[in-house]
All heavy atoms as an XYZ file, in Angstrom:
838
protein
N     184.555     95.672    192.636
C     184.948     95.142    193.934
C     184.226     95.914    195.033
O     184.059     97.123    194.947
C     186.451     95.266    194.124
N     183.834     95.190    196.044
C     183.131     95.793    197.165
C     184.155     96.250    198.194
O     185.065     95.512    198.550
C     182.160     94.782    197.809
C     181.509     95.374    199.032
C     181.129     94.340    196.799
N     184.022     97.464    198.661
C     184.923     98.003    199.675
C     184.197     98.007    201.005
O     183.088     98.516    201.106
C     185.372     99.439    199.321
C     186.232    100.017    200.417
C     186.092     99.456    197.992
N     184.812     97.415    201.997
C     184.214     97.354    203.326
C     184.189     98.742    203.943
O     185.163     99.482    203.875
C     185.028     96.403    204.204
O     184.674     96.562    205.550
N     183.070     99.076    204.562
C     183.003    100.364    205.240
C     183.912    100.371    206.461
O     184.405    101.410    206.859
C     181.560    100.691    205.666
O     181.063     99.625    206.475
C     180.673    100.908    204.468
N     184.167     99.165    207.029
C     185.075     99.102    208.172
C     186.498     99.456    207.744
O     187.183    100.190    208.420
C     185.057     97.714    208.803
C     183.786     97.417    209.544
C     183.785     96.019    210.109
O     184.150     95.070    209.428
N     183.390     95.893    211.354
N     186.969     98.887    206.605
C     188.329     99.180    206.173
C     188.428    100.634    205.728
O     189.429    101.294    205.977
C     188.772     98.234    205.060
O     187.950     98.373    203.926
N     187.389    101.146    205.061
C     187.377    102.552    204.668
C     187.384    103.425    205.912
O     188.093    104.429    205.962
C     186.136    102.864    203.800
O     186.140    101.986    202.685
C     186.139    104.282    203.336
N     186.628    103.032    206.916
C     186.583    103.790    208.166
C     187.936    103.813    208.850
O     188.343    104.838    209.405
N     188.655    102.696    208.814
C     189.988    102.649    209.425
C     190.942    103.572    208.692
O     191.743    104.276    209.305
C     190.521    101.212    209.423
N     190.856    103.594    207.361
C     191.702    104.485    206.574
C     191.375    105.936    206.884
O     192.272    106.757    207.096
C     191.511    104.195    205.084
C     192.293    105.072    204.115
C     193.789    104.942    204.366
C     191.954    104.707    202.686
N     190.093    106.248    206.952
C     189.680    107.616    207.267
C     190.123    108.013    208.668
O     190.528    109.158    208.898
C     188.169    107.749    207.127
C     187.698    107.692    205.690
C     186.189    107.610    205.556
O     185.490    107.497    206.587
O     185.712    107.659    204.412
N     190.074    107.072    209.608
C     190.519    107.359    210.975
C     192.008    107.675    210.994
O     192.449    108.604    211.682
C     190.212    106.178    211.896
N     192.790    106.911    210.235
C     194.225    107.198    210.148
C     194.466    108.582    209.552
O     195.303    109.347    210.036
C     194.944    106.148    209.292
C     195.321    104.906    210.076
O     195.077    104.874    211.302
O     195.871    103.975    209.460
N     193.728    108.885    208.511
C     193.903    110.191    207.867
C     193.528    111.319    208.833
O     194.204    112.335    208.897
C     193.068    110.253    206.588
C     193.587    109.328    205.495
S     192.479    109.191    204.075
C     192.546    110.855    203.423
N     192.456    111.128    209.591
C     192.009    112.137    210.545
C     193.039    112.350    211.650
O     193.211    113.470    212.141
C     190.662    111.740    211.147
N     193.719    111.265    212.033
C     194.758    111.376    213.070
C     196.066    111.903    212.502
O     197.023    112.115    213.224
C     195.016    110.004    213.710
C     193.908    109.528    214.605
C     194.320    108.332    215.470
N     195.196    107.375    214.814
C     194.784    106.266    214.180
N     193.508    105.983    214.111
N     195.655    105.447    213.645
N     196.097    112.106    211.199
C     197.309    112.627    210.584
C     198.379    111.574    210.375
O     199.562    111.895    210.288
N     197.972    110.309    210.278
C     198.940    109.242    210.051
C     199.393    109.303    208.599
O     198.587    109.312    207.676
C     198.321    107.854    210.350
C     199.275    106.747    209.966
C     197.932    107.761    211.809
N     200.683    109.383    208.420
C     201.279    109.386    207.083
C     202.319    108.287    207.045
O     203.008    108.036    208.031
C     201.929    110.729    206.772
C     200.953    111.863    206.803
N     200.059    112.103    205.793
C     200.720    112.807    207.742
C     199.320    113.146    206.106
N     199.699    113.598    207.288
N     202.408    107.643    205.911
C     203.359    106.558    205.758
C     204.567    107.047    204.972
O     204.435    107.695    203.945
C     202.698    105.365    205.071
C     201.463    104.930    205.811
C     200.206    105.061    205.255
C     201.557    104.418    207.101
C     199.067    104.675    205.955
C     200.434    104.034    207.808
C     199.199    104.165    207.226
O     198.088    103.790    207.915
N     205.733    106.742    205.485
C     206.972    107.146    204.834
C     207.234    106.253    203.632
O     206.838    105.090    203.605
C     208.135    107.050    205.819
C     207.976    107.862    207.107
C     209.133    107.572    208.048
C     207.916    109.347    206.777
N     207.927    106.793    202.650
C     208.207    106.019    201.443
C     209.023    104.773    201.737
O     208.843    103.751    201.089
C     208.937    106.885    200.423
C     208.024    107.888    199.753
C     208.745    108.650    198.668
O     209.690    108.101    198.070
O     208.352    109.786    198.413
N     209.930    104.835    202.711
C     210.780    103.680    202.999
C     210.173    102.763    204.065
O     210.752    101.764    204.436
C     212.183    104.124    203.413
C     212.179    105.024    204.643
O     211.115    105.544    205.008
O     213.261    105.197    205.228
N     208.988    103.087    204.526
C     208.302    102.274    205.528
C     207.599    101.103    204.830
O     206.977    101.283    203.777
C     207.269    103.135    206.259
C     206.544    102.423    207.360
C     205.548    103.335    208.065
O     205.280    104.445    207.577
O     205.050    102.908    209.099
N     207.686     99.896    205.393
C     207.002     98.754    204.771
C     205.495     98.981    204.698
O     204.875     99.407    205.662
C     207.322     97.585    205.699
C     208.490     98.015    206.519
C     208.421     99.519    206.587
N     204.927     98.703    203.569
C     203.505     98.936    203.340
C     202.674     97.713    203.730
O     201.528     97.858    204.177
C     203.266     99.297    201.854
C     201.792     99.437    201.549
C     204.014    100.561    201.495
N     203.230     96.524    203.584
C     202.456     95.303    203.820
C     201.764     95.264    205.184
O     200.576     94.917    205.244
C     203.328     94.059    203.625
C     202.600     92.726    203.732
C     201.482     92.611    202.703
C     203.584     91.577    203.591
N     202.426     95.619    206.286
C     201.716     95.585    207.575
C     200.464     96.467    207.592
O     199.451     96.106    208.195
C     202.754     96.082    208.582
C     204.063     95.767    207.947
C     203.839     95.951    206.466
N     200.506     97.597    206.918
C     199.344     98.491    206.866
C     198.228     97.880    206.015
O     197.057     97.952    206.373
C     199.737     99.859    206.314
C     200.750    100.554    207.155
N     200.484    101.018    208.426
C     202.058    100.829    206.932
C     201.568    101.567    208.940
N     202.537    101.455    208.053
N     198.603     97.264    204.910
C     197.607     96.622    204.051
C     196.925     95.486    204.801
O     195.697     95.354    204.764
C     198.273     96.111    202.760
C     198.741     97.296    201.917
C     197.315     95.211    201.970
C     199.609     96.916    200.745
N     197.717     94.690    205.506
C     197.178     93.562    206.272
C     196.205     94.071    207.333
O     195.145     93.493    207.543
C     198.300     92.724    206.909
C     199.176     92.090    205.831
C     197.758     91.687    207.877
C     198.468     91.132    204.917
N     196.550     95.158    207.996
C     195.672     95.710    209.025
C     194.302     96.059    208.456
O     193.274     95.791    209.064
C     196.320     96.937    209.669
C     195.559     97.386    210.915
C     196.241     98.510    211.619
N     195.647     99.743    211.087
C     196.290    100.874    210.914
N     197.552    100.973    211.215
N     195.685    101.928    210.447
N     194.270     96.633    207.278
C     192.999     96.974    206.647
C     192.270     95.732    206.141
O     191.051     95.659    206.206
C     193.200     97.959    205.496
C     193.663     99.304    205.994
C     194.864     99.838    205.575
C     192.904    100.035    206.903
C     195.299    101.074    206.042
C     193.332    101.265    207.380
C     194.528    101.781    206.940
O     194.952    102.988    207.394
N     193.011     94.753    205.651
C     192.394     93.539    205.107
C     191.739     92.679    206.179
O     190.792     91.948    205.892
C     193.438     92.696    204.369
C     193.833     93.238    203.031
S     195.080     92.194    202.235
C     194.313     90.576    202.263
N     192.244     92.737    207.403
C     191.733     91.861    208.469
C     190.227     91.975    208.687
O     189.601     91.027    209.133
C     192.442     92.156    209.791
C     193.818     91.584    209.868
C     194.388     91.753    211.275
N     195.807     91.564    211.290
C     196.410     90.380    211.332
N     195.688     89.287    211.377
N     197.719     90.292    211.337
N     189.637     93.111    208.380
C     188.198     93.291    208.597
C     187.354     92.710    207.463
O     186.139     92.631    207.590
C     187.835     94.783    208.812
C     188.548     95.336    210.037
C     188.135     95.605    207.573
N     187.984     92.307    206.383
C     187.246     91.773    205.242
C     186.917     90.299    205.450
O     187.747     89.540    205.957
C     188.069     91.939    203.962
C     188.468     93.358    203.595
C     189.389     93.361    202.396
C     187.228     94.199    203.323
N     185.751     89.866    205.045
C     185.396     88.454    205.199
C     186.288     87.528    204.361
O     186.444     86.360    204.680
C     183.939     88.375    204.733
C     183.614     89.669    204.112
C     184.668     90.665    204.482
N     186.902     88.045    203.319
C     187.773     87.253    202.450
C     189.225     87.249    202.908
O     190.099     86.754    202.206
C     187.739     87.795    201.009
C     186.379     87.918    200.405
C     185.727     89.269    200.694
O     186.197     90.066    201.498
N     184.607     89.525    200.060
N     189.503     87.787    204.079
C     190.878     87.942    204.552
C     191.673     86.636    204.511
O     192.750     86.573    203.921
C     190.889     88.525    205.971
C     192.245     88.524    206.616
C     193.226     89.404    206.180
C     192.570     87.654    207.647
C     194.485     89.407    206.750
C     193.813     87.650    208.219
C     194.781     88.531    207.773
O     196.021     88.528    208.326
N     191.165     85.584    205.131
C     191.905     84.322    205.206
C     192.168     83.754    203.815
O     193.267     83.289    203.520
C     191.152     83.304    206.065
C     191.060     83.637    207.544
C     190.089     82.686    208.246
C     192.437     83.576    208.194
N     191.183     83.818    202.967
C     191.338     83.323    201.606
C     192.353     84.161    200.827
O     193.197     83.618    200.107
C     189.984     83.333    200.897
O     190.118     82.914    199.568
N     192.270     85.468    200.960
C     193.191     86.359    200.237
C     194.637     86.110    200.644
O     195.524     86.045    199.788
C     192.813     87.818    200.486
N     194.885     85.948    201.933
C     196.252     85.693    202.407
C     196.743     84.346    201.888
O     197.883     84.230    201.422
C     196.336     85.754    203.948
C     197.692     85.284    204.448
C     196.066     87.176    204.438
N     195.893     83.330    201.941
C     196.293     81.998    201.470
C     196.630     82.020    199.983
O     197.654     81.458    199.567
C     195.180     80.993    201.749
N     195.796     82.670    199.192
C     196.067     82.744    197.754
C     197.310     83.580    197.465
O     198.081     83.257    196.566
C     194.854     83.287    197.008
C     193.778     82.272    196.837
N     192.756     82.119    197.749
C     193.571     81.335    195.892
C     191.964     81.139    197.350
N     192.437     80.641    196.238
N     197.497     84.622    198.218
C     198.693     85.455    198.069
C     199.949     84.631    198.366
O     200.930     84.690    197.629
C     198.602     86.662    198.989
S     200.005     87.781    198.856
N     199.902     83.857    199.426
C     201.051     83.022    199.800
C     201.370     82.024    198.693
O     202.545     81.811    198.359
C     200.781     82.290    201.109
N     200.345     81.427    198.118
C     200.564     80.429    197.065
C     201.182     81.042    195.825
O     201.848     80.365    195.065
C     199.240     79.742    196.718
C     198.628     78.966    197.858
C     199.377     77.693    198.185
N     199.294     76.799    197.043
C     200.255     75.960    196.667
N     201.362     75.872    197.343
N     200.111     75.200    195.613
N     200.982     82.349    195.612
C     201.525     83.024    194.431
C     202.824     83.767    194.727
O     203.391     84.394    193.846
C     200.495     84.017    193.872
C     199.206     83.388    193.441
C     199.420     82.510    192.243
C     198.097     81.923    191.781
N     198.259     81.032    190.664
N     203.278     83.686    195.966
C     204.483     84.401    196.398
C     205.634     83.419    196.537
O     205.443     82.275    196.906
C     204.218     85.089    197.766
O     203.101     85.962    197.626
C     205.417     85.876    198.239
N     206.824     83.871    196.252
C     208.023     83.040    196.440
C     208.109     82.575    197.887
O     207.870     83.360    198.813
C     209.279     83.846    196.103
C     209.427     84.191    194.644
C     209.755     82.980    193.795
O     210.438     82.053    194.279
O     209.314     82.972    192.631
N     208.479     81.323    198.070
C     208.597     80.770    199.419
C     209.583     81.567    200.275
O     209.408     81.650    201.481
C     209.041     79.306    199.362
C     207.941     78.373    198.931
S     208.462     76.644    198.760
C     209.270     76.340    200.308
N     210.573     82.164    199.656
C     211.553     82.951    200.414
C     210.919     84.170    201.073
O     211.481     84.713    202.021
C     212.713     83.416    199.505
O     212.170     84.187    198.417
C     213.485     82.227    198.958
N     209.752     84.586    200.605
C     209.056     85.753    201.158
C     207.998     85.378    202.188
O     207.411     86.247    202.826
C     208.406     86.559    200.024
C     209.382     87.069    199.007
C     210.412     87.994    199.617
O     210.074     88.900    200.372
N     211.672     87.775    199.298
N     207.737     84.087    202.348
C     206.686     83.661    203.268
C     206.954     84.064    204.707
O     206.023     84.381    205.445
C     206.492     82.154    203.190
C     205.752     81.700    201.970
C     205.208     82.480    200.983
C     205.481     80.356    201.604
N     204.612     81.695    200.031
C     204.767     80.392    200.381
C     205.773     79.129    202.171
C     204.339     79.236    199.745
C     205.347     77.986    201.530
C     204.635     78.034    200.330
N     208.206     84.052    205.120
C     208.519     84.445    206.492
C     208.014     85.845    206.797
O     207.371     86.078    207.827
N     208.274     86.767    205.885
C     207.830     88.151    206.076
C     206.304     88.245    205.987
O     205.670     88.936    206.792
C     208.484     89.070    205.049
C     208.028     90.504    205.170
C     208.272     91.225    206.330
C     207.343     91.126    204.139
C     207.847     92.537    206.463
C     206.912     92.433    204.261
C     207.168     93.131    205.423
O     206.739     94.432    205.546
N     205.716     87.545    205.017
C     204.265     87.580    204.870
C     203.578     87.123    206.150
O     202.692     87.810    206.670
C     203.818     86.696    203.696
C     202.303     86.565    203.508
C     201.680     87.907    203.149
C     202.000     85.517    202.445
N     204.027     85.988    206.706
C     203.362     85.455    207.891
C     203.795     86.156    209.174
O     203.126     86.057    210.192
C     203.517     83.935    207.950
C     202.741     83.263    206.847
C     203.391     82.666    205.790
C     201.357     83.301    206.856
C     202.671     82.083    204.761
C     200.626     82.727    205.821
C     201.292     82.110    204.772
N     204.866     86.909    209.106
C     205.212     87.790    210.222
C     204.164     88.901    210.299
O     203.787     89.334    211.391
C     206.603     88.385    209.996
C     207.047     89.370    211.032
C     208.398     90.000    210.666
O     209.092     89.550    209.766
N     208.746     91.050    211.348
N     203.668     89.331    209.159
C     202.669     90.400    209.108
C     201.252     89.888    209.348
O     200.426     90.597    209.929
C     202.721     91.100    207.754
S     204.252     91.987    207.436
N     200.952     88.672    208.894
C     199.578     88.171    208.954
C     199.294     87.314    210.177
O     198.148     87.163    210.574
C     199.243     87.318    207.726
O     200.112     86.181    207.686
C     199.365     88.113    206.453
N     200.315     86.720    210.738
C     200.150     85.781    211.841
C     200.657     84.416    211.436
O     200.929     84.153    210.267
N     200.779     83.540    212.393
C     201.298     82.203    212.138
C     200.390     81.425    211.187
O     199.166     81.538    211.260
C     201.425     81.424    213.444
C     202.393     81.984    214.486
C     202.275     81.181    215.785
C     203.806     81.935    213.949
N     201.013     80.632    210.333
C     200.253     79.798    209.396
C     199.300     78.889    210.168
O     198.141     78.721    209.780
C     201.204     78.947    208.524
C     200.429     78.010    207.623
C     202.118     79.831    207.715
N     199.768     78.320    211.263
C     198.926     77.410    212.047
C     197.719     78.137    212.638
O     196.625     77.581    212.683
C     199.735     76.724    213.158
O     200.419     77.725    213.925
C     200.745     75.748    212.588
N     197.895     79.375    213.059
C     196.766     80.156    213.591
C     195.745     80.455    212.498
O     194.532     80.364    212.717
C     197.243     81.462    214.217
C     198.035     81.255    215.493
O     197.978     80.140    216.064
O     198.730     82.200    215.912
N     196.239     80.806    211.313
C     195.338     81.091    210.195
C     194.601     79.822    209.765
O     193.406     79.853    209.482
C     196.127     81.690    209.028
C     196.814     83.028    209.322
C     197.738     83.418    208.183
C     195.811     84.118    209.600
N     195.319     78.698    209.758
C     194.703     77.422    209.425
C     193.627     77.071    210.447
O     192.529     76.639    210.085
C     195.779     76.338    209.349
C     195.461     75.083    208.540
C     196.741     74.372    208.163
C     194.546     74.143    209.233
N     193.934     77.287    211.724
C     192.940     77.040    212.785
C     191.690     77.897    212.574
O     190.564     77.422    212.752
C     193.526     77.327    214.168
C     194.442     76.224    214.663
O     194.271     75.059    214.241
O     195.335     76.533    215.483
N     191.877     79.160    212.211
C     190.732     80.042    211.963
C     189.872     79.505    210.826
O     188.640     79.568    210.889
C     191.201     81.458    211.628
C     191.739     82.240    212.806
C     192.135     83.653    212.422
O     191.315     84.338    211.759
O     193.245     84.074    212.773
N     190.521     78.968    209.799
C     189.780     78.387    208.673
C     188.974     77.185    209.125
O     187.815     77.022    208.717
C     190.739     77.965    207.564
S     191.508     79.333    206.707
N     189.576     76.346    209.944
C     188.875     75.155    210.425
C     187.672     75.534    211.271
O     186.588     74.956    211.118
C     189.829     74.254    211.211
C     190.944     73.595    210.392
C     191.893     72.835    211.299
C     190.360     72.694    209.320
N     187.833     76.519    212.145
C     186.727     76.978    212.989
C     185.597     77.559    212.129
O     184.417     77.324    212.388
C     187.222     78.025    214.024
C     186.064     78.722    214.706
C     188.130     77.359    215.039
N     185.983     78.287    211.078
C     184.988     78.914    210.201
C     184.394     77.932    209.187
O     183.445     78.273    208.480
C     185.621     80.089    209.462
N     184.969     76.732    209.118
C     184.485     75.751    208.152
C     184.937     76.024    206.729
O     184.369     75.505    205.774
N     185.990     76.824    206.577
C     186.533     77.163    205.253
C     187.593     76.136    204.860
O     188.794     76.416    204.883
C     187.137     78.567    205.279
O     186.183     79.507    205.666
N     187.141     74.953    204.501
C     188.066     73.850    204.241
C     188.914     74.067    202.993
O     190.083     73.667    202.967
C     187.300     72.530    204.157
C     186.524     72.142    205.419
C     185.856     70.795    205.243
C     187.430     72.144    206.639
N     188.359     74.709    201.959
C     189.154     74.985    200.754
C     190.345     75.878    201.083
O     191.453     75.651    200.593
C     188.291     75.658    199.676
C     187.247     74.728    199.090
O     187.368     73.498    199.282
O     186.312     75.225    198.435
N     190.116     76.868    201.906
C     191.200     77.777    202.302
C     192.153     77.076    203.255
O     193.371     77.254    203.171
C     190.620     79.059    202.939
O     189.717     79.662    202.010
C     191.719     80.043    203.293
N     191.627     76.258    204.147
C     192.472     75.510    205.080
C     193.452     74.618    204.323
O     194.612     74.483    204.723
C     191.612     74.678    206.027
N     193.004     74.027    203.228
C     193.892     73.177    202.425
C     195.052     73.989    201.866
O     196.189     73.515    201.833
C     193.089     72.480    201.305
C     192.167     71.421    201.916
C     194.012     71.858    200.268
C     191.150     70.857    200.968
N     194.782     75.219    201.459
C     195.870     76.073    200.952
C     196.903     76.345    202.050
O     198.110     76.315    201.798
C     195.307     77.390    200.410
C     194.398     77.282    199.184
C     193.821     78.646    198.846
C     195.149     76.694    198.013
N     196.418     76.603    203.260
C     197.348     76.820    204.371
C     198.107     75.545    204.705
O     199.273     75.602    205.095
C     196.617     77.342    205.610
C     196.281     78.804    205.508
C     194.962     79.222    205.414
C     197.283     79.773    205.508
C     194.649     80.567    205.312
C     196.973     81.109    205.391
C     195.652     81.506    205.299
O     195.344     82.839    205.192
N     197.473     74.400    204.550
C     198.156     73.130    204.795
C     199.315     72.950    203.823
O     200.401     72.505    204.220
C     197.179     71.957    204.687
C     197.770     70.572    204.939
C     198.338     70.467    206.348
C     196.730     69.507    204.698
N     199.115     73.321    202.568
C     200.202     73.241    201.590
C     201.373     74.143    201.983
O     202.532     73.762    201.856
C     199.683     73.612    200.197
C     198.658     72.653    199.597
C     198.069     73.238    198.324
C     199.280     71.294    199.337
N     201.060     75.315    202.465
C     202.108     76.231    202.938
C     202.802     75.629    204.155
O     204.029     75.606    204.240
C     201.522     77.618    203.276
C     202.551     78.497    203.970
C     200.981     78.296    202.023
N     202.017     75.126    205.088
C     202.553     74.539    206.317
C     203.503     73.392    206.013
O     204.567     73.268    206.635
C     201.403     74.065    207.207
C     201.762     73.498    208.567
C     202.341     74.591    209.455
C     200.540     72.896    209.229
N     203.157     72.567    205.035
C     204.009     71.440    204.672
C     205.367     71.896    204.158
O     206.349     71.189    204.302
C     203.318     70.569    203.626
C     202.157     69.791    204.179
C     201.392     69.041    203.112
O     201.404     69.415    201.947
N     200.718     67.982    203.523
N     205.413     73.066    203.574
C     206.683     73.594    203.073
C     207.484     74.332    204.139
O     208.694     74.486    203.997
C     206.438     74.525    201.889
C     206.068     73.761    200.650
O     206.867     73.013    200.114
N     204.841     73.928    200.207
N     206.820     74.798    205.180
C     207.496     75.592    206.207
C     207.915     74.801    207.443
O     208.875     75.167    208.101
C     206.590     76.742    206.673
C     206.382     77.898    205.723
C     205.412     78.904    206.327
C     207.693     78.575    205.376
N     207.160     73.756    207.768
C     207.371     73.056    209.037
C     207.630     71.576    208.821
O     207.240     71.013    207.806
C     206.147     73.255    209.952
C     205.933     74.678    210.349
N     206.737     75.324    211.246
C     205.034     75.590    209.928
C     206.328     76.568    211.381
N     205.300     76.763    210.590
N     208.237     70.935    209.812
C     208.504     69.505    209.712
C     207.215     68.692    209.593
O     206.122     69.160    209.923
C     209.230     69.153    211.009
C     209.397     70.400    211.776
C     208.694     71.511    211.052
N     207.362     67.484    209.132
C     206.234     66.601    208.867
C     205.254     66.436    210.024
O     204.046     66.476    209.794
C     206.750     65.225    208.408
C     205.693     64.237    207.943
C     204.901     64.802    206.770
C     206.344     62.927    207.569
N     205.686     66.268    211.275
C     204.690     66.058    212.351
C     203.652     67.182    212.463
O     202.476     66.914    212.686
C     205.535     65.967    213.619
C     206.867     65.485    213.146
C     207.049     66.115    211.781
N     204.065     68.415    212.281
C     203.124     69.538    212.385
C     202.095     69.477    211.258
O     200.890     69.624    211.488
C     203.863     70.865    212.355
N     202.545     69.258    210.038
C     201.605     69.214    208.917
C     200.749     67.954    208.973
O     199.585     67.969    208.579
C     202.332     69.325    207.581
O     203.224     68.259    207.392
N     201.301     66.847    209.483
C     200.524     65.607    209.602
C     199.355     65.809    210.562
O     198.240     65.359    210.304
C     201.417     64.471    210.085
C     200.661     63.138    210.155
C     201.551     62.000    210.576
N     202.579     61.793    209.580
C     203.789     61.313    209.853
N     204.129     60.987    211.072
N     204.679     61.138    208.893
N     199.604     66.515    211.652
C     198.546     66.777    212.645
C     197.386     67.534    211.987
O     196.219     67.198    212.191
C     199.126     67.592    213.809
C     198.083     68.114    214.776
C     198.682     69.124    215.754
O     199.861     69.417    215.734
N     197.839     69.661    216.601
N     197.695     68.529    211.191
C     196.641     69.308    210.529
C     195.976     68.520    209.403
O     194.785     68.683    209.150
C     197.185     70.643    210.024
C     197.278     71.639    211.143
C     198.464     71.842    211.835
C     196.154     72.364    211.534
C     198.531     72.752    212.891
C     196.212     73.282    212.581
C     197.398     73.461    213.243
O     197.459     74.355    214.270
N     196.729     67.657    208.747
C     196.141     66.814    207.714
C     195.060     65.920    208.319
O     193.959     65.803    207.778
C     197.220     65.937    207.045
O     198.212     66.793    206.456
C     196.624     65.054    205.966
N     195.365     65.352    209.470
C     194.388     64.510    210.166
C     193.169     65.325    210.583
O     192.034     64.879    210.431
C     195.044     63.810    211.383
C     194.009     63.121    212.257
C     196.104     62.823    210.924
N     193.386     66.539    211.044
C     192.255     67.380    211.450
C     191.358     67.733    210.264
O     190.150     67.847    210.410
C     192.767     68.666    212.099
C     193.295     68.431    213.505
C     193.784     69.700    214.158
N     192.697     70.652    214.358
C     192.890     71.909    214.687
N     194.118     72.372    214.869
N     191.876     72.720    214.866
N     191.963     67.911    209.087
C     191.163     68.221    207.902
C     190.327     67.036    207.447
O     189.269     67.219    206.838
C     192.067     68.671    206.752
C     192.427     70.151    206.758
C     193.551     70.437    205.773
C     191.211     70.989    206.413
N     190.821     65.846    207.717
C     190.062     64.652    207.316
C     188.854     64.511    208.200
O     187.817     64.086    207.910
C     190.940     63.397    207.403
C     192.112     63.379    206.433
C     192.979     62.170    206.689
C     191.615     63.385    204.983
């Protein structure tokens, strides 16, 4: 696996500042912060969501950002395969009009 120098640099910066994470502190927000610099970020979050229980999606997207924002980023980047994954999540989280709007945009 390729490690981004940006994410490694962020970790090193935290270590240099003396940032330590407590055992009872949620780890996911820190992982997401490091992942954001990776080109595979949107895809990784979408695949993670698809493999995670729907009951946990609220917390996941609280850490990563709104599903609609992530879907919009995919559309802007032309990542239609990933956008479809977010559409599936959106259909489970939001009423039909919201998912219908994005379905039309994907077409």
